[in-house]
DRENRONU-355539 format. One record per residue (C-alpha): x, z, y. Coordinates in pm, whole numbers, plus 32768, in hexadecimal, padded with zeros to 4 digits. Layout:
BEGIN
XZY;...
END
This chain:
BEGIN
7F9D89857D02;7ECB884A7D1D;7F0588447E94;807C88647E61;807A874C7D61;7FAB86707E47;809686B47F67;81CC86637E9C;812485297E13;80CC84B97F72;823184FA7FE4;82B384397EB9;81CF83157F07;824A830F806C;83B483047FF9;835881F47F04;82A98137801B;83F5812480D4;84CE80C67FAA;83F67FEA7ECC;83B97ECD7FC7;85367EB47FEA;85907EBF7E79;85E97D4E7E8D;87077DAA7F78;87887EAB7E7C;87767DA67D6A;882F7CA67E40;893C7DA97E83;89467DFF7D10;897D7C957CAF;8A897C6A7DBA;8B387D9A7D28;8B097D337BBC;8B8A7BD27BF3;8C907BD47D03;8D4F7D1C7D1F;8EA57D307C7D;8E1B7DB57B35;8CDF7CDD7B3D;8C6C7BC17A5E;8CF37AB37B4B;8DEA7B577C3E;8DF37AB47D96;8EAA7B667EAE;8DFC7AA67FC6;8C987ADD7F49;8CE87C457EF4;8D157C868069;8B987C898088;8B6F7DAE7F99;8BCE7EC88086;8B107E5081C1;89D17E1280FD;89D77F748077;8A54802581AF;89847F7182B7;88797E848236;87C77F5F8135;87B4809F820B;87367FD58336;86297F31825E;85BA808281CF;85AF81298323;84F1800283B4;83F3801A829A;83C6818F82D6;8396815B844A;82A080408410;81CD811A832A;818D8209844C;819381288580;817C7FBA851C;82737EBF85A7;82ED7FA686BB;833180AB85B1;83F97FAD84E8;84D47F578612;851880BB8685;855481308520;865A802084F4;87048082863B;86FE81F785F4;879C81E4849B;88CD812B8520;8948827285B6;8937831F8465;89E181F683BB;8B0681EF84AB;8B19836B84BD;8B5D839A834A;8C4B8307824C;8B39831E8143;8A22822680FF;88FA829781CF;87D5825480E5;875D83B9810C;87A683A9827F;86CE826F8294;85B0832281E4;85BF842B82F5;860E835F842D;8511824883EE;83D7832383D6;8457840B84EA;848782E785D6;833582568579;828883A185BB;833383C9870D;82DD826B8788;817582928710;815283D987D1;81F283378901;8105820E88F1;7FD682F388D3;804783B58A06;80B7828B8AD9;7F6B81DB8A9F;7ECA82DF8B85;7F9D82828CB7;804681318C79;801480568DB1;7F4E7F158D7E;80317DE68D79;81677EB38D24;81107EF78BB9;82227E198B27;832A7EA98C10;82CE80108BB5;82B87FC38A41;84077F108A2A;84CB80098AFC;843281358A49;8488809E88F7;85EF805C8960;862A81AF8A02;858A827C88ED;863E81AC87E6;878C81E88892;874E836088A9;86EE8373873A;882382AB86D8;88F883AC8791;884584C586D8;8884840B8594;89F683E085E3;8A3F854C8638;893B85FA8561;88868540844E;89AD847483CD;8A99859C8397;897B86798319;88FF857D8218;8A65853481B1;8A8F86A78168;895186B08099;89C785827FD5;8B14862B7F8E;8A5E875E7F09;8977868C7E2E;8A9985C27DA5;8B5586FF7D58;8A2687817C9C;8A1186437BD1;8B85864F7B83;8B5C87B97B12;8A4487537A26;8B12862F79A3;8C4A8701796F;8B7E880F78C0;8ACF870177F5;897F87807870;890386407917;881985EF77F1;8755872D783D;86CB86837974;85D985D1788A;851B871B786D;84BA86EF79DD;84B5857579F9;83B3851E78EE;82A7861B7954;82DF85B27ABE;82A384477A5F;815A849879B2;80ED85627AE1;815B84407BC0;8262850B7C73;837A84247C05;8386836D7D51;83EE84A97E05;851884E97D21;8561837E7CCA;856782D97E20;85AD84167EE1;86D2849F7E15;874983C97CF1;8764827A7DA4;883382FF7ECC;892183BA7DE2;893C82927CF8;897D81A17E16;8A9882797E9B;8B30828E7D3F;8B0C81197D02;8BBB80D07E4A;8CFE81617DC1;8CD4814A7C46;8C1080047C35;8AF880A77B6A;8A3381EB7B48;897882987A31;888B832A7B35;87D981DA7B4F;8777820379DF;86E1835E79D6;857483137A2A;856681977A06;85BE81917891;849980E277E0;84F981637688;844582B6767E;82F9822376F0;831B810975F4;8337820874DB;81F482B67546;813181707557;81B480FB7405;813B8242736C;7FDD820A73F8;7FDE809D738A;802980FA7220;7F98825371E2;7E8482A972DD;7D40830C722E;7C6582827344;7C42810C730B;7C0680A47475;7D36816874EE;7E0B80DB73D4;7DA57F78742B;7DF57FAD759D;7F5B801E7559;7FFB7EC97507;7F917E3C7656;80167F767701;81647F43764D;818C7DE976E8;81327E657843;821B7F907827;834C7F007776;83517DA07804;82947DD7794B;83377F2279A1;81F07FCF7A01;823181297971;80E581AD79F2;803B80FA78D1;80AF820077D4;805A833378A5;7EEB833F7831;7F5C833E76C5;8024847A770A;7F0A851D77CD;7E1984E076AD;7EF485BD75D4;7FDE869376AB;80AE86FD757C;813385997572;820385E076AB;8316867175CE;835185147541;83C184637682;8481859B76EA;8549859075A7;856A841675B3;85F484177715;86D9853C76C5;877A847E75A6;879483407678;884183F77796;892C849C769C;89818347760A;89B882AD7761;8A9A83D077C3;8B6A83BA7685;8B96824076A0;8BDA82387817;8AA981627866;8A0C812C79B8;895280267A83;89D77F707BB3;888C7F8C7C6E;872D801B7C4A;865D7F8D7B2C;85117F587BD9;84197F2B7B46;84987FEF7A1B;847A7ED7791C;857A7E827812;85B57D3D78D0;860E7DF07A15;86D37EF67953;87B37DF178B1;87C87D1F79EF;886E7E477A9C;89537E927973;8AC87E43798D;8B197D2C7898;8C0C7DFE77CF;8B0D7F15779C;89D17E48775C;89CB7E8375E2;8A077FF9760A;88F48012770F;87FE7F567630;8855803D750E;8819816A75ED;86BE80ED764A;866880A974DD;86ED81FC746D;861082A6756F;84E581DC74F6;852E8234738A;854A83AA73CE;841083A774A2;835382E57394;83C983D0727F;834E85057339;820B846F73C2;819583D2727B;813A851171B8;809A85A872F0;7FC38474732E;7F6A844C71BD;7EF585B47193;7E3685E572D9;7CE48577735A;7D1C84D374AA;7C5084F575E7;7BA683D47696;7CA082CF7710;7BC882687839;7BBE83CF78B5;7D3583EB7892;7D6782A57950;7C8583267A65;7D4F84677A74;7E90839E7A96;7DFB82CF7BB0;7D91840E7C64;7EE884AC7C3B;7F8E836E7CB5;7EBF838A7DF2;7EFD85017E0C;7D8985517DEE;7CAC86137CFA;7BD1855A7C00;7AA2849B7C79;7A4783737D52;7B2882F07E66;7B6384097F5E;7C22842C80A0;7CBE856A8120;7CB685D78289;7D6984F08379;7D8383DC8272;7D61826882AA;7C5481858217;7C94800F822F;7B8C7EFF820D;7C4C7DCE8196;7BF07C5E818D;7CB77B1C8179;7D1D7B0782E6;7CC17C678353;7C067BE68484;7AA17B95841B;79D07C3B830E;7ABB7D6382E8;7AB37DA38460;79397DB38465;792F7E848329;7A2E7F7B83B4;79717F9E84FA;78277FDF8450;78BB80DC835D;797A81868478;783881AD853E;778A822F840B;7890833383AD;792983A484F5;783E84C78537;786D855083D8;79E1850583C1;7A7B84E7851D;7BD0851E847D;7BCC83D383BE;7C7882958431;7BA7816183D5;7C4F8014841F;7C5A7EAE839D;7D7A7DD78323;7DD77CA68259;7DE87CE180E1;7F567C7B80F5;7FAE7D718209;7F097EBD81AF;7FCA7FD9825D;80A680AB817C;7FFA81F081E1;7E9F817C8177;7DE3826B8092;7CAC81998041;7C87801F8047;7B2C7F808052;7B3D7E187FDA;7A697D0B7F38;7A997CD37DC4;7B517B877DC4;7C507C037EC4;7C907D517E1A;7DC87CE57D5C;7E707C617E95;7E1C7DA67F48;7EAA7E747E27;7FF37DBB7E40;7FF97E097FB4;7F997F797F8E;7FE87FF87E2F;7FE0815E7EAF;7E7381547F1C;7D2581917E73;7C33806D7E70;7AC080457EB0;7A5B7EEB7E36;791E7E5F7ED3;784E7D237EE4;780E7D26805C;78827DF8817F;77367E648215;76557ED880FA;76F17F2A7FAD;76B0804F7EBD;782580977EA5;783580C1801E;771981BB8003;77D982747EF3;7912827C7FCB;784882FE80F3;77A3840D8021;78F184797F92;798E849180EC;78668551817B;786B86428053;79DD86828092;799586C88200;786E87AB81B4;793F887880C3;7A4988A681CD;795788DB82EF;79C987A483A8;78EB86C08479;779686E38518;7682873D8426;753C877D84DF;743A866E849E;740C86058609;758185D3863D;75B0851284F9;749F8418854E;74EE83D986BD;756E82838725;76BF826387CF;76C9814C88CF;77B780DB89DE;76F280158AE5;782D7FD88BAF;78D17EF98AAA;78DD7D938B2E;786A7C698A65;799D7B8B8A52;79517A8A8945;77DF7A2B892D;770179898A32;75A378FC8A58;7611779D89F3;76A5782888B3;755678A3882B;746377C5876B;7311785F8713;71FD77F78621;72DB770D8558;723976698427;72B876D682D2;73D77603824E;74EA76298147;760377218181;76FE76018199;762D756282AC;761176B48359;778B76E18351;77BA758383DB;76B975C884ED;777B76FE8554;78BD76368560;781F7523862F;779D7620872B;78FA76B68741;797F75568781;78787522888F;790D7653893D;7A6675B1891F;7AD676DE8854;7B5376218721;7BAE74C486B3;7B037401859D;7BEC747F848E;7B6775E184B7;7A177581841D;7ABF751F82D6;7B7E766882DE;7A3277258306;79A7767681D2;7AE776BE8113;7AD0782E8175;7973783F80DB;79F3779F7F9A;7B0D789E7F80;7A3C79CE7FDD;78D279E2804B;78A47A3181BB;774F7ACE8178;77647C3181FC;761F7CC78182;74E07D29823C;74927BB88275;75D07B78833D;76E27A7582FF;78187A3B83D4;78B878E8838B;7A1F78CC8403;7B58780A83AD;7C71785B82BD;7DB878F9832C;7E5C77A38322;7D67771D8427;7DE377F68547;7E8676CA85ED;7D2C76298604;7CAC774286E7;7CC476FB885C;7C12782E88E2;7B3D7951886E;79CE790A8838;78AC7999876F;776578E08734;761A79418697;751C787485D5;73D479218581;731578AC844B;71C87969844A;716978EE82EF;72C5792A8266;73B7784581B0;74337876804D;7592790C8045;75E379347ED7;74EE7A337E53;74A07AB27FB1;73F27A2F80E8;749A7A19823B;73CA7A298379;74DF7A59847B;7616797D8467;773379D38556;784078C9857B;7994795685DC;7AD378CA8670;7BC679D586E1;7D0D79D987A2;7DBE7B1D874E;7CB37C2A873E;7BDB7BB98863;7AAA7B7A878A;7AB37CD186E9;79E97D7E87FB;78C57C9287C0;78DA7CD8864A;78E07E4B869A;77A57E22876C;76FD7D628651;775C7E73855C;76D57F7E8646;758C7EC1866B;756C7EAE84F2;755F802A84E2;73F08015854C;73137F60844F;72077F268556;73077E748630;73787D9F8509;72147D3C84B9;71D07CDB8621;73147C128636;729C7B3E8511;71627AC785C4;71847B03873B;717479E78835;71F97AC4894F;735E7A538994;738C7B508AAC;733D7C6D89BC;74327BDF88BB;75467BC889BD;750E7D348A1C;751D7D9E88AF;765B7CDB886D;770F7D5789A4;
END
């Protein structure tokens, strides 16, 4: 059962990963509808002409592109957008569900093609092969979408709409709350919300101007009632004091996940939001209420923003009625029951959100781990390389990569990030689990992640486990050194301040004509924003993202400080200055990370005066 729940949760997160980044387009369409159609707040026939194309073409293309990008990056985004056009043109219905199928399918196909073509693609003809393959495969998928996916998904939508109409006509729609509220607490709401309710609601709103289906799982009233009950009647003081803050986050911020732990602490409370949502849906059905677009996030602000002007009061009353019923039922349960630990319940919610059992951050087989830093090209690259080398014999199934905190891939399971960048990374990858560290090379949380991953592998019999195999070094002597040379190494440097060391690295990069003078200031700014100390006595000063225009060519330099220099609370002995064009410097960082696997090598690097040996190590 846990595996099924985890699978459904993962599927729901993937659907959400296609829809949520494009919610702004839904909202724009909702406002166009609310204001400018014939029955809108400010009818305007000319502006209303945008309503249909935005819904029929723009939104499905954006969703399909997002789904393709999640599986195959930019090429996936392009082919997903091409492929869904066939489904759009091949059906009279809005192809939101078609986009959720065509986008990932196209992304998967182009990724498989790219993996295969990489084995035979002629040198110098890469761009030609890539562009023609993308165009041809995209055309073929569009044809499949036109003749197959469009009509098929249109048929499914007709069946679903008929089912909804049957429930409405039989006045049974409120009974959906029996499934919706438990699904929300188990974090399965994305699968039914974005996968079913939003497509049906959008099709209804296209003809009726509004839909009650937008309201079924985004209603903030039932959760508000639960939190109010805890705020007033909970017997545990710390839990009671936490509830008012949760009310603000839930009701005004629209983050419904905040009330899930309060239900998990006392599972009997689940009857309260079920009843509250049931009464709200009944009220909305009786009064003919609906929203013109999805209310995301599900805050009262978003709820009312998507409400037709004539129905705003009725919709607000429906939310408050749901909150009142939920509060009335939850209050005696909360008041008469000892509650479990809130922290444990919050941890359980986080695990369910990630589709994993309780415990530390884990990754399943074939999952992706991303090391994230500001630019995604320096400290995270070295950290990812070192961790990949460390884990690959135990977990050859894992994908360990690096990225900018602002561009974490949607299919990432675990994100490793430094503390002061964690919030930015969470905004980029809300679906992922996080390992927050102080440095990328030697941190206790990295050791915990490694141990957890190895334990998972051992339990499943994956990876190499004999002692000799686990301790052997993996080297590639054929890899060329492309970014460091003899003139870029300075040995036996006297100890100075870290600012002077950063400036010295920048000046040596300038001496190689790799950067202009402005890059040195960007290196100092990068240290102020986030320390470039990596751990194990290594620092890698480099510029901020905004300093890319200051880089003329790729170059890596090394200053050795045998007596160390103070770097915060640590000492740095090896300072690598970096200027990178594209990813050309990453191989040198990979070689550095590989060298750091051997403590004897690290110790010798700190004090050696043998440049030839250093060059061999770094290449």
